[in-house]
All heavy atoms as a GROMACS GRO file, in nm:
protein
  551
    1MET      N    1   0.084  -0.116   0.000
    1MET     CA    2   0.002   0.002  -0.002
    1MET      C    3   0.085   0.124  -0.008
    1MET      O    4   0.190   0.125   0.057
    1MET     CB    5  -0.082  -0.001   0.121
    1MET     CG    6  -0.226  -0.006   0.098
    1MET     SD    7  -0.332   0.028   0.241
    1MET     CE    8  -0.373  -0.131   0.294
    2ARG      N    9   0.039   0.222  -0.071
    2ARG     CA   10   0.113   0.358  -0.060
    2ARG      C   11   0.008   0.467  -0.070
    2ARG      O   12  -0.108   0.446  -0.106
    2ARG     CB   13   0.210   0.363  -0.186
    2ARG     CG   14   0.147   0.356  -0.318
    2ARG     CD   15   0.243   0.347  -0.428
    2ARG     NE   16   0.186   0.314  -0.554
    2ARG     CZ   17   0.164   0.405  -0.652
    2ARG    NH1   18   0.204   0.531  -0.642
    2ARG    NH2   19   0.111   0.368  -0.767
    3THR      N   20   0.058   0.581  -0.032
    3THR     CA   21  -0.027   0.699  -0.027
    3THR      C   22  -0.016   0.774  -0.163
    3THR      O   23   0.096   0.784  -0.211
    3THR     CB   24   0.010   0.790   0.085
    3THR    OG1   25   0.002   0.723   0.206
    3THR    CG2   26  -0.083   0.916   0.090
    4ILE      N   27  -0.125   0.810  -0.226
    4ILE     CA   28  -0.120   0.883  -0.346
    4ILE      C   29  -0.205   1.014  -0.334
    4ILE      O   30  -0.292   1.026  -0.248
    4ILE     CB   31  -0.184   0.798  -0.471
    4ILE    CG1   32  -0.329   0.766  -0.445
    4ILE    CG2   33  -0.090   0.677  -0.491
    4ILE    CD1   34  -0.403   0.703  -0.565
    5LYS      N   35  -0.176   1.110  -0.423
    5LYS     CA   36  -0.253   1.235  -0.434
    5LYS      C   37  -0.334   1.228  -0.559
    5LYS      O   38  -0.289   1.172  -0.660
    5LYS     CB   39  -0.150   1.352  -0.444
    5LYS     CG   40  -0.049   1.363  -0.331
    5LYS     CD   41  -0.100   1.453  -0.229
    5LYS     CE   42   0.017   1.466  -0.126
    5LYS     NZ   43  -0.035   1.504   0.005
    6TYR      N   44  -0.455   1.282  -0.553
    6TYR     CA   45  -0.546   1.276  -0.666
    6TYR      C   46  -0.631   1.408  -0.658
    6TYR      O   47  -0.682   1.444  -0.552
    6TYR     CB   48  -0.628   1.162  -0.662
    6TYR     CG   49  -0.742   1.151  -0.761
    6TYR    CD1   50  -0.719   1.133  -0.900
    6TYR    CD2   51  -0.878   1.165  -0.716
    6TYR    CE1   52  -0.821   1.134  -0.987
    6TYR    CE2   53  -0.982   1.160  -0.809
    6TYR     CZ   54  -0.950   1.141  -0.942
    6TYR     OH   55  -1.051   1.137  -1.037
    7SER      N   56  -0.646   1.478  -0.772
    7SER     CA   57  -0.731   1.595  -0.779
    7SER      C   58  -0.864   1.552  -0.845
    7SER      O   59  -0.867   1.502  -0.951
    7SER     CB   60  -0.666   1.704  -0.864
    7SER     OG   61  -0.559   1.757  -0.800
    8HIS      N   62  -0.970   1.578  -0.768
    8HIS     CA   63  -1.106   1.534  -0.814
    8HIS      C   64  -1.176   1.661  -0.853
    8HIS      O   65  -1.201   1.754  -0.768
    8HIS     CB   66  -1.184   1.463  -0.700
    8HIS     CG   67  -1.318   1.426  -0.741
    8HIS    ND1   68  -1.348   1.327  -0.830
    8HIS    CD2   69  -1.439   1.481  -0.702
    8HIS    CE1   70  -1.486   1.314  -0.836
    8HIS    NE2   71  -1.539   1.409  -0.764
    9TYR      N   72  -1.224   1.673  -0.982
    9TYR     CA   73  -1.296   1.788  -1.025
    9TYR      C   74  -1.445   1.762  -1.011
    9TYR      O   75  -1.500   1.670  -1.065
    9TYR     CB   76  -1.267   1.816  -1.173
    9TYR     CG   77  -1.116   1.839  -1.190
    9TYR    CD1   78  -1.038   1.730  -1.235
    9TYR    CD2   79  -1.056   1.957  -1.154
    9TYR    CE1   80  -0.898   1.753  -1.244
    9TYR    CE2   81  -0.918   1.973  -1.172
    9TYR     CZ   82  -0.840   1.875  -1.217
    9TYR     OH   83  -0.702   1.885  -1.216
   10HIS      N   84  -1.512   1.844  -0.927
   10HIS     CA   85  -1.650   1.824  -0.893
   10HIS      C   86  -1.744   1.934  -0.931
   10HIS      O   87  -1.798   2.006  -0.845
   10HIS     CB   88  -1.659   1.798  -0.740
   10HIS     CG   89  -1.795   1.749  -0.701
   10HIS    ND1   90  -1.836   1.616  -0.730
   10HIS    CD2   91  -1.899   1.809  -0.642
   10HIS    CE1   92  -1.963   1.609  -0.682
   10HIS    NE2   93  -2.003   1.723  -0.627
   11GLY      N   94  -1.745   1.961  -1.061
   11GLY     CA   95  -1.841   2.064  -1.110
   11GLY      C   96  -1.829   2.196  -1.052
   11GLY      O   97  -1.769   2.218  -0.948
   12GLU      N   98  -1.891   2.293  -1.111
   12GLU     CA   99  -1.897   2.435  -1.060
   12GLU      C  100  -1.754   2.485  -1.020
   12GLU      O  101  -1.750   2.575  -0.928
   12GLU     CB  102  -1.991   2.450  -0.936
   12GLU     CG  103  -2.133   2.402  -0.969
   12GLU     CD  104  -2.203   2.491  -1.073
   12GLU    OE1  105  -2.184   2.616  -1.069
   12GLU    OE2  106  -2.273   2.439  -1.155
   13GLY      N  107  -1.654   2.437  -1.082
   13GLY     CA  108  -1.519   2.484  -1.056
   13GLY      C  109  -1.456   2.438  -0.924
   13GLY      O  110  -1.352   2.490  -0.889
   14LEU      N  111  -1.525   2.348  -0.855
   14LEU     CA  112  -1.471   2.298  -0.731
   14LEU      C  113  -1.372   2.179  -0.749
   14LEU      O  114  -1.408   2.082  -0.814
   14LEU     CB  115  -1.581   2.246  -0.640
   14LEU     CG  116  -1.544   2.193  -0.508
   14LEU    CD1  117  -1.470   2.283  -0.419
   14LEU    CD2  118  -1.663   2.135  -0.432
   15THR      N  119  -1.248   2.196  -0.709
   15THR     CA  120  -1.151   2.085  -0.709
   15THR      C  121  -1.120   2.044  -0.576
   15THR      O  122  -1.085   2.130  -0.483
   15THR     CB  123  -1.024   2.135  -0.783
   15THR    OG1  124  -1.054   2.180  -0.912
   15THR    CG2  125  -0.917   2.029  -0.793
   16LEU      N  126  -1.123   1.912  -0.550
   16LEU     CA  127  -1.085   1.857  -0.417
   16LEU      C  128  -0.946   1.799  -0.429
   16LEU      O  129  -0.922   1.711  -0.518
   16LEU     CB  130  -1.186   1.743  -0.371
   16LEU     CG  131  -1.330   1.799  -0.359
   16LEU    CD1  132  -1.418   1.680  -0.326
   16LEU    CD2  133  -1.336   1.902  -0.253
   17ASP      N  134  -0.856   1.843  -0.351
   17ASP     CA  135  -0.720   1.784  -0.343
   17ASP      C  136  -0.728   1.664  -0.247
   17ASP      O  137  -0.740   1.686  -0.121
   17ASP     CB  138  -0.624   1.882  -0.303
   17ASP     CG  139  -0.605   1.997  -0.406
   17ASP    OD1  140  -0.608   1.962  -0.527
   17ASP    OD2  141  -0.600   2.119  -0.370
   18CYS      N  142  -0.719   1.549  -0.298
   18CYS     CA  143  -0.739   1.431  -0.210
   18CYS      C  144  -0.609   1.342  -0.194
   18CYS      O  145  -0.519   1.347  -0.274
   18CYS     CB  146  -0.836   1.332  -0.284
   18CYS     SG  147  -0.999   1.414  -0.326
   19GLU      N  148  -0.611   1.276  -0.081
   19GLU     CA  149  -0.508   1.191  -0.047
   19GLU      C  150  -0.572   1.049  -0.014
   19GLU      O  151  -0.668   1.044   0.058
   19GLU     CB  152  -0.431   1.243   0.080
   19GLU     CG  153  -0.311   1.164   0.112
   19GLU     CD  154  -0.221   1.224   0.227
   19GLU    OE1  155  -0.275   1.323   0.291
   19GLU    OE2  156  -0.123   1.180   0.253
   20LEU      N  157  -0.510   0.949  -0.076
   20LEU     CA  158  -0.578   0.817  -0.060
   20LEU      C  159  -0.468   0.712  -0.034
   20LEU      O  160  -0.352   0.723  -0.076
   20LEU     CB  161  -0.652   0.775  -0.188
   20LEU     CG  162  -0.759   0.866  -0.229
   20LEU    CD1  163  -0.707   0.962  -0.338
   20LEU    CD2  164  -0.876   0.793  -0.287
   21GLU      N  165  -0.504   0.594   0.035
   21GLU     CA  166  -0.422   0.485   0.041
   21GLU      C  167  -0.454   0.399  -0.074
   21GLU      O  168  -0.570   0.364  -0.110
   21GLU     CB  169  -0.460   0.409   0.170
   21GLU     CG  170  -0.390   0.451   0.293
   21GLU     CD  171  -0.238   0.431   0.302
   21GLU    OE1  172  -0.191   0.336   0.250
   21GLU    OE2  173  -0.175   0.522   0.353
   22TYR      N  174  -0.348   0.361  -0.156
   22TYR     CA  175  -0.367   0.290  -0.277
   22TYR      C  176  -0.302   0.150  -0.270
   22TYR      O  177  -0.189   0.138  -0.227
   22TYR     CB  178  -0.301   0.367  -0.401
   22TYR     CG  179  -0.306   0.297  -0.530
   22TYR    CD1  180  -0.424   0.280  -0.598
   22TYR    CD2  181  -0.191   0.242  -0.581
   22TYR    CE1  182  -0.423   0.210  -0.724
   22TYR    CE2  183  -0.189   0.166  -0.702
   22TYR     CZ  184  -0.316   0.158  -0.770
   22TYR     OH  185  -0.314   0.087  -0.878
   23SER      N  186  -0.373   0.052  -0.310
   23SER     CA  187  -0.318  -0.086  -0.325
   23SER      C  188  -0.329  -0.128  -0.468
   23SER      O  189  -0.445  -0.137  -0.528
   23SER     CB  190  -0.400  -0.187  -0.241
   23SER     OG  191  -0.387  -0.154  -0.102
   24PRO      N  192  -0.220  -0.157  -0.536
   24PRO     CA  193  -0.219  -0.197  -0.677
   24PRO      C  194  -0.283  -0.336  -0.690
   24PRO      O  195  -0.299  -0.412  -0.603
   24PRO     CB  196  -0.072  -0.204  -0.718
   24PRO     CG  197   0.002  -0.220  -0.595
   24PRO     CD  198  -0.079  -0.157  -0.481
   25ALA      N  199  -0.327  -0.366  -0.812
   25ALA     CA  200  -0.384  -0.496  -0.849
   25ALA      C  201  -0.280  -0.602  -0.829
   25ALA      O  202  -0.155  -0.580  -0.844
   25ALA     CB  203  -0.438  -0.498  -0.989
   26GLU      N  204  -0.322  -0.722  -0.789
   26GLU     CA  205  -0.238  -0.839  -0.790
   26GLU      C  206  -0.280  -0.945  -0.876
   26GLU      O  207  -0.402  -0.972  -0.893
   26GLU     CB  208  -0.235  -0.890  -0.642
   26GLU     CG  209  -0.177  -0.789  -0.539
   26GLU     CD  210  -0.167  -0.851  -0.402
   26GLU    OE1  211  -0.167  -0.974  -0.384
   26GLU    OE2  212  -0.168  -0.762  -0.308
   27ARG      N  213  -0.184  -1.007  -0.944
   27ARG     CA  214  -0.210  -1.110  -1.037
   27ARG      C  215  -0.245  -1.241  -0.970
   27ARG      O  216  -0.207  -1.261  -0.856
   27ARG     CB  217  -0.088  -1.132  -1.131
   27ARG     CG  218  -0.055  -1.021  -1.223
   27ARG     CD  219   0.057  -1.049  -1.308
   27ARG     NE  220   0.082  -0.933  -1.383
   27ARG     CZ  221   0.161  -0.933  -1.489
   27ARG    NH1  222   0.214  -1.049  -1.532
   27ARG    NH2  223   0.184  -0.824  -1.560
   28GLU      N  224  -0.318  -1.320  -1.040
   28GLU     CA  225  -0.362  -1.455  -0.993
   28GLU      C  226  -0.234  -1.542  -0.976
   28GLU      O  227  -0.147  -1.534  -1.061
   28GLU     CB  228  -0.460  -1.519  -1.085
   28GLU     CG  229  -0.511  -1.652  -1.044
   28GLU     CD  230  -0.618  -1.706  -1.138
   28GLU    OE1  231  -0.644  -1.640  -1.238
   28GLU    OE2  232  -0.665  -1.814  -1.105
   29THR      N  233  -0.227  -1.616  -0.872
   29THR     CA  234  -0.120  -1.715  -0.855
   29THR      C  235  -0.184  -1.853  -0.841
   29THR      O  236  -0.304  -1.872  -0.848
   29THR     CB  237  -0.040  -1.684  -0.722
   29THR    OG1  238  -0.123  -1.705  -0.613
   29THR    CG2  239   0.019  -1.545  -0.726
   30ASP      N  240  -0.104  -1.957  -0.822
   30ASP     CA  241  -0.154  -2.092  -0.807
   30ASP      C  242  -0.238  -2.107  -0.690
   30ASP      O  243  -0.337  -2.185  -0.686
   30ASP     CB  244  -0.038  -2.189  -0.800
   30ASP     CG  245   0.036  -2.200  -0.927
   30ASP    OD1  246  -0.015  -2.173  -1.037
   30ASP    OD2  247   0.157  -2.244  -0.922
   31ILE      N  248  -0.221  -2.026  -0.587
   31ILE     CA  249  -0.298  -2.039  -0.466
   31ILE      C  250  -0.391  -1.916  -0.431
   31ILE      O  251  -0.474  -1.932  -0.342
   31ILE     CB  252  -0.206  -2.066  -0.343
   31ILE    CG1  253  -0.106  -1.963  -0.316
   31ILE    CG2  254  -0.139  -2.202  -0.358
   31ILE    CD1  255  -0.022  -1.968  -0.200
   32ASP      N  256  -0.370  -1.806  -0.492
   32ASP     CA  257  -0.452  -1.687  -0.468
   32ASP      C  258  -0.522  -1.637  -0.594
   32ASP      O  259  -0.458  -1.639  -0.693
   32ASP     CB  260  -0.360  -1.579  -0.412
   32ASP     CG  261  -0.309  -1.608  -0.275
   32ASP    OD1  262  -0.388  -1.665  -0.194
   32ASP    OD2  263  -0.190  -1.577  -0.247
   33PRO      N  264  -0.642  -1.589  -0.586
   33PRO     CA  265  -0.715  -1.535  -0.699
   33PRO      C  266  -0.659  -1.395  -0.728
   33PRO      O  267  -0.587  -1.332  -0.638
   33PRO     CB  268  -0.865  -1.524  -0.650
   33PRO     CG  269  -0.849  -1.518  -0.507
   33PRO     CD  270  -0.725  -1.596  -0.463
   34ALA      N  271  -0.687  -1.344  -0.846
   34ALA     CA  272  -0.646  -1.203  -0.879
   34ALA      C  273  -0.718  -1.110  -0.787
   34ALA      O  274  -0.831  -1.145  -0.740
   34ALA     CB  275  -0.681  -1.177  -1.023
   35TRP      N  276  -0.656  -1.000  -0.764
   35TRP     CA  277  -0.718  -0.896  -0.670
   35TRP      C  278  -0.714  -0.764  -0.740
   35TRP      O  279  -0.610  -0.720  -0.784
   35TRP     CB  280  -0.639  -0.901  -0.544
   35TRP     CG  281  -0.708  -0.823  -0.427
   35TRP    CD1  282  -0.683  -0.692  -0.385
   35TRP    CD2  283  -0.814  -0.871  -0.355
   35TRP    NE1  284  -0.767  -0.660  -0.285
   35TRP    CE2  285  -0.849  -0.768  -0.258
   35TRP    CE3  286  -0.883  -0.986  -0.343
   35TRP    CZ2  287  -0.951  -0.780  -0.168
   35TRP    CZ3  288  -0.985  -1.004  -0.246
   35TRP    CH2  289  -1.018  -0.899  -0.164
   36PRO      N  290  -0.831  -0.693  -0.755
   36PRO     CA  291  -0.834  -0.562  -0.822
   36PRO      C  292  -0.760  -0.450  -0.737
   36PRO      O  293  -0.752  -0.461  -0.614
   36PRO     CB  294  -0.976  -0.534  -0.836
   36PRO     CG  295  -1.045  -0.602  -0.726
   36PRO     CD  296  -0.955  -0.725  -0.704
   37ALA      N  297  -0.713  -0.352  -0.807
   37ALA     CA  298  -0.663  -0.232  -0.740
   37ALA      C  299  -0.767  -0.169  -0.657
   37ALA      O  300  -0.886  -0.177  -0.698
   37ALA     CB  301  -0.604  -0.132  -0.841
   38SER      N  302  -0.728  -0.096  -0.551
   38SER     CA  303  -0.832  -0.031  -0.469
   38SER      C  304  -0.764   0.101  -0.410
   38SER      O  305  -0.641   0.107  -0.398
   38SER     CB  306  -0.887  -0.118  -0.358
   38SER     OG  307  -0.782  -0.149  -0.271
   39ALA      N  308  -0.848   0.189  -0.368
   39ALA     CA  309  -0.808   0.314  -0.303
   39ALA      C  310  -0.909   0.348  -0.191
   39ALA      O  311  -1.030   0.324  -0.206
   39ALA     CB  312  -0.794   0.427  -0.405
   40VAL      N  313  -0.858   0.399  -0.079
   40VAL     CA  314  -0.937   0.442   0.030
   40VAL      C  315  -0.910   0.582   0.066
   40VAL      O  316  -0.795   0.621   0.081
   40VAL     CB  317  -0.914   0.355   0.153
   40VAL    CG1  318  -1.001   0.400   0.271
   40VAL    CG2  319  -0.942   0.204   0.124
   41LEU      N  320  -1.012   0.668   0.062
   41LEU     CA  321  -0.996   0.809   0.084
   41LEU      C  322  -0.943   0.844   0.226
   41LEU      O  323  -1.003   0.794   0.326
   41LEU     CB  324  -1.131   0.882   0.061
   41LEU     CG  325  -1.127   1.034   0.074
   41LEU    CD1  326  -1.040   1.098  -0.035
   41LEU    CD2  327  -1.267   1.091   0.063
   42ILE      N  328  -0.840   0.918   0.236
   42ILE     CA  329  -0.791   0.964   0.369
   42ILE      C  330  -0.836   1.106   0.401
   42ILE      O  331  -0.888   1.137   0.507
   42ILE     CB  332  -0.633   0.959   0.365
   42ILE    CG1  333  -0.584   0.823   0.353
   42ILE    CG2  334  -0.586   1.023   0.505
   42ILE    CD1  335  -0.440   0.805   0.335
   43SER      N  336  -0.819   1.195   0.301
   43SER     CA  337  -0.868   1.333   0.309
   43SER      C  338  -0.908   1.391   0.176
   43SER      O  339  -0.854   1.348   0.067
   43SER     CB  340  -0.753   1.421   0.371
   43SER     OG  341  -0.645   1.435   0.288
   44ALA      N  342  -0.992   1.491   0.175
   44ALA     CA  343  -1.039   1.560   0.064
   44ALA      C  344  -1.040   1.707   0.100
   44ALA      O  345  -1.127   1.745   0.176
   44ALA     CB  346  -1.170   1.513   0.012
   45LYS      N  347  -0.954   1.785   0.047
   45LYS     CA  348  -0.937   1.923   0.083
   45LYS      C  349  -0.997   2.019  -0.025
   45LYS      O  350  -0.963   2.007  -0.138
   45LYS     CB  351  -0.803   1.961   0.121
   45LYS     CG  352  -0.750   1.880   0.239
   45LYS     CD  353  -0.612   1.914   0.280
   45LYS     CE  354  -0.564   1.837   0.401
   45LYS     NZ  355  -0.431   1.859   0.441
   46ALA      N  356  -1.073   2.112   0.026
   46ALA     CA  357  -1.120   2.228  -0.054
   46ALA      C  358  -1.071   2.353   0.008
   46ALA      O  359  -1.108   2.381   0.123
   46ALA     CB  360  -1.278   2.219  -0.067
   47GLY      N  361  -0.987   2.426  -0.066
   47GLY     CA  362  -0.924   2.546  -0.003
   47GLY      C  363  -0.844   2.519   0.122
   47GLY      O  364  -0.835   2.600   0.209
   48GLY      N  365  -0.779   2.406   0.120
   48GLY     CA  366  -0.695   2.363   0.229
   48GLY      C  367  -0.768   2.309   0.359
   48GLY      O  368  -0.701   2.273   0.456
   49VAL      N  369  -0.900   2.290   0.349
   49VAL     CA  370  -0.976   2.243   0.458
   49VAL      C  371  -1.032   2.109   0.424
   49VAL      O  372  -1.087   2.077   0.324
   49VAL     CB  373  -1.099   2.340   0.489
   49VAL    CG1  374  -1.185   2.278   0.605
   49VAL    CG2  375  -1.052   2.478   0.527
   50ASP      N  376  -1.002   2.005   0.512
   50ASP     CA  377  -1.050   1.868   0.492
   50ASP      C  378  -1.202   1.864   0.508
   50ASP      O  379  -1.257   1.888   0.617
   50ASP     CB  380  -0.976   1.776   0.586
   50ASP     CG  381  -1.011   1.626   0.564
   50ASP    OD1  382  -1.078   1.600   0.456
   50ASP    OD2  383  -0.985   1.546   0.647
   51ILE      N  384  -1.268   1.827   0.402
   51ILE     CA  385  -1.417   1.820   0.404
   51ILE      C  386  -1.465   1.674   0.387
   51ILE      O  387  -1.583   1.647   0.371
   51ILE     CB  388  -1.482   1.904   0.297
   51ILE    CG1  389  -1.450   1.865   0.160
   51ILE    CG2  390  -1.453   2.052   0.324
   51ILE    CD1  391  -1.537   1.926   0.049
   52SER      N  392  -1.372   1.580   0.396
   52SER     CA  393  -1.410   1.442   0.372
   52SER      C  394  -1.518   1.387   0.463
   52SER      O  395  -1.603   1.316   0.419
   52SER     CB  396  -1.284   1.348   0.380
   52SER     OG  397  -1.226   1.356   0.499
   53PRO      N  398  -1.529   1.426   0.594
   53PRO     CA  399  -1.646   1.385   0.670
   53PRO      C  400  -1.777   1.432   0.627
   53PRO      O  401  -1.880   1.378   0.655
   53PRO     CB  402  -1.613   1.439   0.817
   53PRO     CG  403  -1.473   1.469   0.814
   53PRO     CD  404  -1.434   1.505   0.673
   54LEU      N  405  -1.771   1.536   0.541
   54LEU     CA  406  -1.905   1.591   0.490
   54LEU      C  407  -1.950   1.529   0.357
   54LEU      O  408  -2.064   1.554   0.316
   54LEU     CB  409  -1.886   1.738   0.470
   54LEU     CG  410  -1.842   1.823   0.596
   54LEU    CD1  411  -1.821   1.961   0.556
   54LEU    CD2  412  -1.936   1.807   0.706
   55LEU      N  413  -1.867   1.449   0.298
   55LEU     CA  414  -1.896   1.389   0.160
   55LEU      C  415  -1.986   1.272   0.172
   55LEU      O  416  -1.974   1.189   0.267
   55LEU     CB  417  -1.766   1.354   0.089
   55LEU     CG  418  -1.668   1.468   0.064
   55LEU    CD1  419  -1.543   1.412   0.008
   55LEU    CD2  420  -1.728   1.574  -0.024
   56SER      N  421  -2.078   1.261   0.077
   56SER     CA  422  -2.170   1.146   0.074
   56SER      C  423  -2.084   1.025   0.033
   56SER      O  424  -1.977   1.032  -0.027
   56SER     CB  425  -2.280   1.168  -0.029
   56SER     OG  426  -2.232   1.162  -0.155
   57ASP      N  427  -2.136   0.903   0.063
   57ASP     CA  428  -2.074   0.780   0.020
   57ASP      C  429  -2.059   0.776  -0.133
   57ASP      O  430  -1.958   0.720  -0.181
   57ASP     CB  431  -2.156   0.656   0.073
   57ASP     CG  432  -2.152   0.645   0.217
   57ASP    OD1  433  -2.066   0.706   0.279
   57ASP    OD2  434  -2.239   0.569   0.268
   58TYR      N  435  -2.156   0.826  -0.202
   58TYR     CA  436  -2.149   0.827  -0.354
   58TYR      C  437  -2.026   0.909  -0.399
   58TYR      O  438  -1.951   0.869  -0.485
   58TYR     CB  439  -2.281   0.890  -0.408
   58TYR     CG  440  -2.276   0.899  -0.562
   58TYR    CD1  441  -2.287   0.787  -0.639
   58TYR    CD2  442  -2.257   1.023  -0.621
   58TYR    CE1  443  -2.287   0.800  -0.782
   58TYR    CE2  444  -2.262   1.038  -0.759
   58TYR     CZ  445  -2.267   0.924  -0.841
   58TYR     OH  446  -2.268   0.936  -0.978
   59ILE      N  447  -2.010   1.032  -0.344
   59ILE     CA  448  -1.886   1.122  -0.382
   59ILE      C  449  -1.765   1.043  -0.344
   59ILE      O  450  -1.660   1.045  -0.423
   59ILE     CB  451  -1.899   1.254  -0.317
   59ILE    CG1  452  -2.030   1.324  -0.349
   59ILE    CG2  453  -1.770   1.342  -0.354
   59ILE    CD1  454  -2.032   1.375  -0.496
   60VAL      N  455  -1.753   0.992  -0.228
   60VAL     CA  456  -1.633   0.912  -0.185
   60VAL      C  457  -1.596   0.804  -0.285
   60VAL      O  458  -1.489   0.788  -0.326
   60VAL     CB  459  -1.649   0.864  -0.040
   60VAL    CG1  460  -1.527   0.773  -0.007
   60VAL    CG2  461  -1.657   0.979   0.061
   61ALA      N  462  -1.699   0.730  -0.322
   61ALA     CA  463  -1.684   0.619  -0.417
   61ALA      C  464  -1.636   0.673  -0.555
   61ALA      O  465  -1.549   0.609  -0.617
   61ALA     CB  466  -1.815   0.541  -0.437
   62MET      N  467  -1.682   0.784  -0.600
   62MET     CA  468  -1.640   0.847  -0.720
   62MET      C  469  -1.492   0.885  -0.719
   62MET      O  470  -1.414   0.859  -0.804
   62MET     CB  471  -1.722   0.970  -0.757
   62MET     CG  472  -1.860   0.944  -0.809
   62MET     SD  473  -1.958   1.092  -0.844
   62MET     CE  474  -1.850   1.204  -0.922
   63ILE      N  475  -1.453   0.945  -0.603
   63ILE     CA  476  -1.314   0.989  -0.580
   63ILE      C  477  -1.223   0.862  -0.581
   63ILE      O  478  -1.119   0.856  -0.648
   63ILE     CB  479  -1.299   1.063  -0.446
   63ILE    CG1  480  -1.368   1.199  -0.463
   63ILE    CG2  481  -1.154   1.084  -0.414
   63ILE    CD1  482  -1.382   1.275  -0.331
   64GLU      N  483  -1.262   0.764  -0.506
   64GLU     CA  484  -1.175   0.640  -0.496
   64GLU      C  485  -1.161   0.569  -0.632
   64GLU      O  486  -1.058   0.532  -0.674
   64GLU     CB  487  -1.239   0.545  -0.390
   64GLU     CG  488  -1.223   0.594  -0.256
   64GLU     CD  489  -1.292   0.522  -0.140
   64GLU    OE1  490  -1.378   0.432  -0.174
   64GLU    OE2  491  -1.264   0.544  -0.021
   65GLU      N  492  -1.275   0.560  -0.706
   65GLU     CA  493  -1.271   0.500  -0.844
   65GLU      C  494  -1.185   0.576  -0.937
   65GLU      O  495  -1.105   0.528  -1.009
   65GLU     CB  496  -1.413   0.480  -0.897
   65GLU     CG  497  -1.410   0.415  -1.030
   65GLU     CD  498  -1.552   0.392  -1.086
   65GLU    OE1  499  -1.648   0.401  -1.010
   65GLU    OE2  500  -1.562   0.355  -1.204
   66GLY      N  501  -1.196   0.717  -0.932
   66GLY     CA  502  -1.115   0.800  -1.016
   66GLY      C  503  -0.968   0.786  -0.986
   66GLY      O  504  -0.885   0.792  -1.073
   67ALA      N  505  -0.935   0.778  -0.853
   67ALA     CA  506  -0.803   0.768  -0.813
   67ALA      C  507  -0.745   0.631  -0.864
   67ALA      O  508  -0.618   0.628  -0.912
   67ALA     CB  509  -0.786   0.775  -0.663
   68VAL      N  510  -0.815   0.514  -0.858
   68VAL     CA  511  -0.767   0.394  -0.907
   68VAL      C  512  -0.740   0.399  -1.058
   68VAL      O  513  -0.637   0.356  -1.102
   68VAL     CB  514  -0.871   0.277  -0.876
   68VAL    CG1  515  -0.838   0.153  -0.949
   68VAL    CG2  516  -0.871   0.251  -0.728
   69TRP      N  517  -0.834   0.459  -1.134
   69TRP     CA  518  -0.811   0.470  -1.277
   69TRP      C  519  -0.695   0.565  -1.309
   69TRP      O  520  -0.630   0.538  -1.414
   69TRP     CB  521  -0.943   0.519  -1.343
   69TRP     CG  522  -1.040   0.413  -1.362
   69TRP    CD1  523  -1.165   0.406  -1.292
   69TRP    CD2  524  -1.044   0.313  -1.457
   69TRP    NE1  525  -1.225   0.289  -1.333
   69TRP    CE2  526  -1.157   0.232  -1.440
   69TRP    CE3  527  -0.950   0.272  -1.552
   69TRP    CZ2  528  -1.186   0.118  -1.517
   69TRP    CZ3  529  -0.983   0.158  -1.629
   69TRP    CH2  530  -1.093   0.080  -1.613
   70SER      N  531  -0.670   0.660  -1.222
   70SER     CA  532  -0.553   0.748  -1.259
   70SER      C  533  -0.416   0.677  -1.245
   70SER      O  534  -0.319   0.723  -1.291
   70SER     CB  535  -0.556   0.874  -1.170
   70SER     OG  536  -0.514   0.838  -1.032
   71GLN      N  537  -0.420   0.565  -1.175
   71GLN     CA  538  -0.292   0.486  -1.153
   71GLN      C  539  -0.267   0.382  -1.262
   71GLN      O  540  -0.164   0.322  -1.269
   71GLN     CB  541  -0.294   0.421  -1.015
   71GLN     CG  542  -0.309   0.519  -0.904
   71GLN     CD  543  -0.190   0.613  -0.901
   71GLN    OE1  544  -0.075   0.577  -0.889
   71GLN    NE2  545  -0.220   0.743  -0.904
   72SER      N  546  -0.375   0.358  -1.350
   72SER     CA  547  -0.356   0.254  -1.451
   72SER      C  548  -0.280   0.305  -1.566
   72SER      O  549  -0.278   0.411  -1.604
   72SER     CB  550  -0.492   0.216  -1.507
   72SER     OG  551  -0.584   0.191  -1.407
   0.00000   0.00000   0.00000
């Protein structure tokens, strides 16, 4: 796992500067199935203020998915 930075553009000119814990995808082995990449939101800052506790689950999911795709 590693920490990554990701900028999420959320309409009306609002950009959230996000920090996430990122786990890259793992290939299938003889004993383990393949595992997809994942990201977990740590913080989302607007104007330097962390607003992550105020975000809906839907917005958090959008940020995490966008961060994973940005690493591909």
